C-alpha positions in Angstrom: 106.0 17.1 41.8 103.0 14.8 42.1 102.4 12.0 39.7 98.8 11.6 40.6 96.2 12.5 38.0 94.0 15.6 38.6 90.9 15.1 40.6 87.9 14.4 38.3 85.6 17.4 38.0 88.0 20.0 39.2 89.0 21.0 35.7 85.4 21.8 34.8 85.4 24.6 37.4 87.8 26.5 35.2 87.4 25.2 31.7 84.2 24.1 29.9 83.6 22.3 26.7 84.5 25.5 24.8 87.9 25.4 26.4 87.3 28.8 28.0 86.8 29.5 31.7 83.1 30.3 32.4 83.9 33.9 33.4 85.6 34.5 30.0 82.2 33.7 28.4 80.4 36.5 30.3 79.4 39.6 28.4 81.8 42.5 29.2 79.1 44.5 30.9 78.3 41.6 33.3 82.0 40.8 33.9 82.8 44.4 34.7 80.1 44.6 37.4 81.1 41.2 38.8 84.8 42.0 39.1 84.2 45.4 40.7 81.9 44.1 43.3 83.3 40.6 44.0 87.0 41.2 43.6 87.5 44.9 44.1 85.0 45.1 46.9 83.1 48.2 45.5 79.6 48.8 46.7 76.7 48.6 44.3 76.4 52.4 44.4 80.2 52.9 43.7 80.0 50.5 40.9 77.1 52.3 39.3 78.9 55.6 39.6 82.2 54.2 38.2 80.4 52.6 35.2 77.9 55.5 34.7 74.9 53.2 34.9 71.8 53.1 37.2 71.9 51.1 40.4 69.2 48.8 39.2 71.3 48.0 36.1 74.2 47.1 38.4 72.0 44.7 40.4 70.5 43.0 37.3 73.9 42.6 35.6 75.4 41.1 38.8 72.5 38.7 39.1 73.0 37.6 35.5 76.7 37.4 35.9 76.3 35.1 38.9 73.9 32.8 37.2 75.7 32.6 33.8 78.7 30.5 35.0 76.3 28.1 36.8 74.3 27.6 33.6 77.5 27.1 31.6 78.9 24.6 34.1 75.5 22.7 34.3 75.4 22.4 30.6 79.0 21.2 30.5 78.1 18.6 33.1 75.5 16.9 30.9 76.7 13.5 29.6 78.6 13.8 26.3 77.2 12.1 23.3 79.4 9.3 22.2 80.2 8.8 18.5 81.2 5.4 17.2 84.1 5.7 14.7 84.9 2.7 12.6 
Protein backbone atom coordinates (compact mmCIF):
# COMPACT_ATOMS: atom_id res chain seq x y z
CA UNK A 1 0.00 0.00 0.00
CA UNK A 2 1.38 3.38 -1.00
CA UNK A 3 1.41 6.27 1.44
CA UNK A 4 1.89 8.84 -1.31
CA UNK A 5 -0.93 11.31 -1.89
CA UNK A 6 -2.82 11.01 -5.19
CA UNK A 7 -1.38 12.85 -8.16
CA UNK A 8 -3.00 16.30 -8.42
CA UNK A 9 -5.45 16.54 -11.29
CA UNK A 10 -6.09 12.82 -11.72
CA UNK A 11 -9.21 12.85 -9.58
CA UNK A 12 -10.77 15.48 -11.86
CA UNK A 13 -10.76 12.95 -14.67
CA UNK A 14 -13.37 10.93 -12.80
CA UNK A 15 -15.13 13.33 -10.45
CA UNK A 16 -16.10 16.92 -10.93
CA UNK A 17 -17.33 19.63 -8.63
CA UNK A 18 -20.72 17.90 -8.61
CA UNK A 19 -19.10 14.75 -7.22
CA UNK A 20 -20.26 12.72 -10.22
CA UNK A 21 -18.11 11.35 -13.01
CA UNK A 22 -18.51 13.40 -16.22
CA UNK A 23 -20.10 10.47 -18.07
CA UNK A 24 -22.78 10.19 -15.38
CA UNK A 25 -23.82 13.72 -16.25
CA UNK A 26 -24.56 12.90 -19.88
CA UNK A 27 -28.18 12.62 -21.01
CA UNK A 28 -29.20 8.95 -21.38
CA UNK A 29 -29.59 9.24 -25.15
CA UNK A 30 -26.01 10.46 -25.58
CA UNK A 31 -24.62 7.97 -23.07
CA UNK A 32 -26.30 5.04 -24.83
CA UNK A 33 -24.78 5.98 -28.19
CA UNK A 34 -21.35 6.60 -26.67
CA UNK A 35 -21.29 3.27 -24.84
CA UNK A 36 -22.47 1.24 -27.83
CA UNK A 37 -19.90 2.75 -30.17
CA UNK A 38 -16.91 3.34 -27.90
CA UNK A 39 -17.15 0.38 -25.53
CA UNK A 40 -19.23 -2.22 -27.32
CA UNK A 41 -17.60 -1.49 -30.70
CA UNK A 42 -20.87 -1.28 -32.66
CA UNK A 43 -20.84 0.61 -35.94
CA UNK A 44 -22.89 3.77 -36.37
CA UNK A 45 -25.39 1.84 -38.51
CA UNK A 46 -25.70 -0.97 -35.95
CA UNK A 47 -26.19 1.56 -33.17
CA UNK A 48 -28.91 3.32 -35.17
CA UNK A 49 -30.68 0.02 -35.79
CA UNK A 50 -30.40 -1.10 -32.15
CA UNK A 51 -31.76 2.18 -30.81
CA UNK A 52 -34.31 2.68 -33.58
CA UNK A 53 -33.03 6.13 -34.52
CA UNK A 54 -31.68 7.64 -37.77
CA UNK A 55 -27.96 7.40 -38.54
CA UNK A 56 -27.64 11.21 -38.44
CA UNK A 57 -29.05 11.22 -34.91
CA UNK A 58 -26.43 8.67 -33.86
CA UNK A 59 -23.68 10.89 -35.24
CA UNK A 60 -24.98 14.06 -33.59
CA UNK A 61 -25.54 12.37 -30.22
CA UNK A 62 -22.05 10.91 -30.35
CA UNK A 63 -20.52 14.30 -31.15
CA UNK A 64 -22.39 15.90 -28.25
CA UNK A 65 -21.48 13.03 -25.91
CA UNK A 66 -17.80 13.42 -26.76
CA UNK A 67 -17.86 17.18 -26.24
CA UNK A 68 -19.93 17.22 -23.04
CA UNK A 69 -17.32 15.70 -20.66
CA UNK A 70 -14.68 18.06 -22.05
CA UNK A 71 -16.88 21.04 -21.25
CA UNK A 72 -17.65 19.69 -17.78
CA UNK A 73 -13.97 19.12 -17.04
CA UNK A 74 -12.97 22.51 -18.46
CA UNK A 75 -15.55 24.22 -16.26
CA UNK A 76 -14.35 22.24 -13.26
CA UNK A 77 -10.76 23.31 -13.95
CA UNK A 78 -11.57 27.00 -13.55
CA UNK A 79 -10.16 28.51 -10.38
CA UNK A 80 -12.50 28.14 -7.45
CA UNK A 81 -13.79 31.24 -5.73
CA UNK A 82 -12.46 31.49 -2.25
CA UNK A 83 -14.66 32.61 0.57
CA UNK A 84 -13.21 34.15 3.71
CA UNK A 85 -14.89 32.81 6.82
CA UNK A 86 -14.32 34.59 10.09
